KETOR-77987 format. One record per residue (C-alpha): y, x, z; residue in one letter. Coordinates in steps of 0.05 Angstrom, whole numbers, padded with zeros to 5 digits, always signed. Each point is the difference from the previous one (the first is absolute). Layout:
BEGIN
YXZA ...
# end
This chain:
BEGIN
+00514-00894-00125X -00075-00004+00014X -00035+00068+00013X -00046+00019-00052X -00066+00024+00018X -00018+00071-00026X -00059+00006-00043X -00042+00069+00007X -00043+00015-00063X -00050+00057+00018X -00072+00006-00038X +00004-00072-00023X +00014-00025+00073X +00058-00047+00020X +00026+00007+00071X +00054-00040+00027X +00052+00034+00044X +00047-00038+00051X +00072-00014-00019X +00032+00047+00046X +00027-00055+00053X +00016+00028+00070X -00054-00041+00030X -00056+00027-00050X -00041+00064+00043X -00024+00036-00062X +00041+00005-00065X +00004+00048-00063X +00045+00047+00041X -00009-00022+00073X -00048-00010+00064X +00026-00031+00057X +00067-00048+00018X +00056+00017-00048X +00044+00003+00063X -00043+00044+00039X +00042+00050+00044X -00040+00061-00027X -00021+00026-00065X -00059+00046-00025X +00004+00022-00070X -00074+00003-00023X -00030+00019-00064X -00071-00023-00022X -00044-00002-00059X -00007-00077-00030X -00073-00001+00004X +00009+00007+00077X +00052-00053+00006X +00009-00080-00015X +00008+00020-00072X -00072+00026-00008X -00026-00018-00070X -00056-00030+00032X +00021-00072+00023X -00043-00002+00060X +00021+00069+00023X +00073-00021-00014X -00006-00060+00048X -00037+00042+00054X +00053+00053+00001X +00056-00057-00001X -00035-00026+00063X -00005+00072+00031X +00071+00016-00008X +00023-00071+00026X -00043+00011+00061X +00031+00063+00012X +00069-00024-00010X -00015-00058+00055X -00025+00056+00048X +00067+00046-00012X +00052-00055-00010X +00054+00058+00017X -00020+00034-00067X +00015-00008-00075X -00037+00040-00049X +00045+00015-00063X -00061+00007-00045X -00004+00045-00062X -00062-00014-00042X -00027+00049-00046X -00043-00021-00059X -00073+00023+00008X +00008+00032-00068X +00055+00047+00030X -00026+00014+00067X -00022+00073-00019X +00060+00018-00042X +00045-00032+00060X -00027+00055+00046X +00041+00055-00031X +00063-00043+00004X -00012-00017+00075X -00012+00072+00014X +00071+00018-00028X +00030-00057+00035X -00031+00025+00066X +00026+00065-00017X +00078-00025-00008X -00009-00044+00058X +00000-00072-00038X -00075-00020+00011X -00015-00067+00027X -00014-00003+00074X -00077-00016-00015X -00036+00009-00056X -00068+00003-00041X -00021+00075-00011X -00060+00016-00048X -00049+00038+00042X -00001+00051-00054X +00076+00013+00004X +00000+00002+00079X -00006+00070+00010X +00062+00014-00042X +00042-00050+00043X -00031+00038+00065X +00018+00067-00028X +00070-00024-00018X +00005-00025+00070X +00022-00072-00025X -00043-00043+00045X +00010-00015+00076X -00068+00008+00043X -00036-00064+00023X -00039+00028+00055X +00023-00042+00055X -00020-00069-00041X -00073+00028-00007X -00053+00025+00053X -00044+00060-00009X -00056-00045-00005X +00032-00037-00059X +00012+00066-00034X -00069+00028+00018X -00032-00062-00032X +00033+00013-00068X -00045+00023-00059X +00004+00080+00010X +00035+00012-00072X +00050-00055+00023X +00011+00030+00066X +00011+00067-00028X +00049-00029-00050X +00048-00040+00049X +00007+00060+00050X +00050+00056-00016X -00008+00072+00016X +00032-00010+00063X -00051-00056+00019X +00048-00055-00001X -00024-00068-00033X +00048-00012-00056X -00024-00063-00035X -00056-00050+00003X -00049+00003-00057X -00021-00076+00010X -00042-00007-00069X -00045+00039-00042X -00044+00004-00061X -00046+00041-00043X -00022+00005-00072X -00069-00016-00020X -00044-00032-00059X -00001-00072-00010X -00060-00024-00044X -00031-00068-00025X -00068+00002+00022X -00025-00039-00056X +00021+00055-00046X -00009+00061+00049X -00054-00018+00047X -00002+00071+00030X +00059+00037+00030X +00011+00064-00041X -00021+00060+00045X +00031+00051-00050X +00048+00010-00057X -00055-00003-00051X -00028-00067+00026X +00071-00032-00003X +00005+00018-00070X -00073-00025-00017X +00010-00059+00044X +00067-00017-00035X -00026+00009-00069X -00058-00044+00015X +00038-00057+00025X +00048+00004-00064X -00066+00001-00044X -00023-00058+00040X +00063-00040-00011X +00049+00032-00052X +00058-00043+00019X -00001+00038+00073X +00032+00073+00010X -00051+00041+00037X +00048+00038+00044X +00076-00003+00011X +00048+00038+00043X +00073+00014+00001X +00013+00058-00055X +00076-00011-00020X +00059+00040+00031X -00007-00027+00071X -00011+00025+00069X -00066-00041+00005X -00027+00036-00058X -00003+00065+00039X -00011-00026+00067X -00058-00047-00018X -00038+00056-00037X +00014+00053+00056X -00066-00024+00032X -00036+00032-00055X +00036+00068+00012X -00003-00005+00079X -00075-00015+00002X -00010+00068-00034X +00034+00036+00060X +00065+00007-00041X +00066+00016+00034X +00071-00020-00033X +00039+00044+00047X -00006+00063+00042X +00001-00032+00071X +00041+00062+00029X +00056+00006-00052X -00006-00063-00037X -00005+00036-00066X -00035-00033-00056X -00070+00022-00011X -00033-00053-00039X -00004+00040-00063X -00028+00059+00034X -00069+00029+00009X -00051-00057+00029X +00054-00047-00002X +00016+00008-00072X -00077-00007-00016X -00003-00068+00038X +00068-00026-00031X -00030+00022-00072X -00065-00040+00013X +00039-00061+00021X +00045+00005-00071X -00066+00011-00038X -00031-00059+00030X +00058-00047-00011X +00003+00022-00073X -00074-00014-00003X +00009-00071+00025X +00038-00011-00063X -00037+00041-00053X -00066-00030+00027X +00023-00071-00011X -00006-00016+00073X +00071-00009+00003X +00051-00024-00053X +00055+00049-00025X +00050-00053+00030X -00013+00029+00070X +00055+00049-00019X +00050-00061+00001X -00025-00032+00064X +00052+00014+00060X -00006-00066+00042X -00054-00025+00045X +00019-00072-00023X -00029+00019-00066X -00069+00016+00031X +00003-00066+00040X +00019-00033-00063X -00059+00027-00037X -00046-00021+00059X +00031-00071-00004X -00012+00001-00075X -00073+00020+00006X +00013+00059-00044X -00019+00060+00044X -00064+00026+00030X +00028+00051+00048X +00066+00022+00018X +00031+00054+00046X +00044-00042+00047X +00025-00005+00070X -00031-00038+00058X +00067-00037+00001X -00025-00039-00062X -00058-00033+00036X +00044-00055+00030X +00042-00022-00062X -00066+00003-00038X -00030-00051+00053X +00058-00042-00007X +00002-00008-00080X -00077+00004-00024X -00042-00061+00011X -00053+00013+00051X -00057+00006-00046X +00035+00059-00040X +00023+00030+00067X -00072+00007+00021X -00016+00037-00061X +00047+00062+00029X -00021+00057+00040X +00039+00061+00026X -00030+00068+00005X +00022+00074+00016X +00026+00045-00061X -00055+00037-00024X -00012+00077+00005X -00010+00050-00055X -00062+00012+00038X -00038-00052+00039X +00020-00006+00077X +00072+00020-00020X +00057-00052+00014X +00075+00001+00024X +00052-00046-00009X +00079-00001+00009X +00038-00043+00053X +00070-00032+00000X +00035-00052+00042X +00071-00017+00030X +00031+00017+00065X +00060-00032+00034X +00048+00052+00031X +00069-00001+00038X +00057+00037-00032X +00055-00028+00047X +00017+00040+00064X +00022-00066+00039X -00055-00007+00051X +00006-00077-00005X -00010+00006-00075X -00062+00043+00008X -00026-00047+00044X +00007-00056-00042X -00032+00034-00059X -00058+00018+00049X -00006-00080+00013X -00005-00014-00072X -00055+00055-00007X -00038-00023+00059X +00009-00078-00012X +00001-00004-00080X -00034+00058-00026X -00058+00030+00048X -00058-00053-00008X +00036-00060-00029X +00025+00031-00067X -00072+00034-00008X -00031-00070+00004X +00055-00030-00048X +00001+00056-00055X -00070+00023+00011X +00020+00072+00010X -00046+00038+00044X +00014+00009+00067X +00013+00073+00026X -00021-00021+00069X -00075+00009+00015X +00006-00054+00052X +00029-00050-00050X -00049+00015-00047X -00051-00024+00047X +00038-00057+00025X +00036-00034-00059X -00039-00057-00025X +00024+00015-00076X -00033+00067+00005X -00066-00023+00019X -00023-00013-00068X -00052+00047-00032X +00047+00022-00051X +00051+00023+00053X -00057+00034+00044X -00016+00037-00064X +00071+00022-00008X +00002+00019+00071X -00061+00047-00012X +00033+00033-00062X +00067+00015+00039X -00044+00058+00027X +00008+00031-00067X +00072-00005-00013X +00053+00052-00010X +00076-00017-00001X +00046+00032-00051X +00037+00062+00026X +00069-00024+00021X +00035+00057-00023X +00060+00013-00049X -00041+00028-00052X -00049-00055-00004X +00038-00048-00047X +00011+00053-00055X -00074+00019+00010X -00019-00070-00013X +00049-00012-00053X -00027+00064-00041X -00073-00022+00011X +00018-00069-00024X +00023+00032-00064X -00057+00040-00006X -00050-00055+00014X +00034-00040-00055X +00001+00058-00049X -00074+00010+00012X -00018-00075-00009X +00033-00005-00064X -00026+00063-00026X +00066+00035-00003X -00020+00061+00040X -00069+00031+00023X -00007-00005+00077X +00010+00075+00003X +00072-00004-00033X +00020-00061+00035X -00016+00031+00071X +00031+00068-00020X +00068-00038-00023X -00005-00040+00067X -00012+00063+00042X +00054+00038-00029X +00056-00057+00007X -00022-00013+00069X +00003+00074+00022X +00070+00006-00029X +00024-00064+00035X -00037+00029+00064X +00037+00071-00006X +00070-00039-00013X -00004-00044+00057X -00027+00048+00052X +00023+00063-00022X -00073+00026-00009X -00015+00060-00040X 
# end
């Protein structure tokens, strides 16, 4: 019987995978020769494999994996590919698998979750595979995240990003410097073209909703957790005032007409990209990772209208933004497998995967040397990285985010006042923190 090709459908894309014959170096679940003597179990998000949604990226990753397999004929990767939409949720499962000893030998770990894996002692150090100069060259927030309290290097954070404002220059000629300007520019754009929404952002029940809008909180000096005790303090004192300002601003985007009420249902960056493709949005709050896909789908004359700018401040001169990204880490204690994992990091993900995916390099040297990132927009991203903050990778953060997602949704729909919504979120997070930490 002839082998049928497997067709992967993802965001309207078709990508053909191999049939799985023994002579195929990259299949749906294997990299390397089927009869290779050594096996490494490897888990990675779809977007960074030959199953990426963008056909060009999928082809480049397939080539990169095949090249790796030719250089390491003794290894076969038993590949587990996680759909991109499940990436964050998979981290909790991966942490539990590590706890009970069933984690893959090598896997992608969200930079935001990495401190929990280090705290649980789930990872094997990679110090011997990266020089001190390699580590020192990392962006400071990256360097601080990948090393544990003991100074060891527990993962390599190879690609990062940031949140910022996308705007159509024909409708929004000037970058908004303040929240008031953002609302005014959005309303003016909608008035100029009623078919266009002035300002869109994730506002539904979704981690991106809280994280994307954290820049508005951080730029006021707000703190989510006490740095010494990790106790939630986002609803206390000056932090509470800053968070209330954010909730009131988000509510005002809807009540002023700058944003449609349906922002309360948006919970996917793909929706924002689709709005840009449909010429139905003037500004949106998105991620740097959306620039390459927009470049690939928008006609050049349409793409030429788009600009990016920093998240505006409550007052002029204020700005901040959040950053995320993915690491690769070793879970196996077999030295040969750790070495194979390190070779995947260095030969596929550091530099090469940045150019394929458009994820920003974490190495300052690579930012300067890789051709892709010499484009003016990437140099702008590089400057804005000076304003980034990563999420606190602590156990209470998911519940804090969850409760603030509920608060934002309630405020956007008018179900609660900003004060009541924040009170409810603060009480629930405090209760969870006390139960989990034994705090009083």
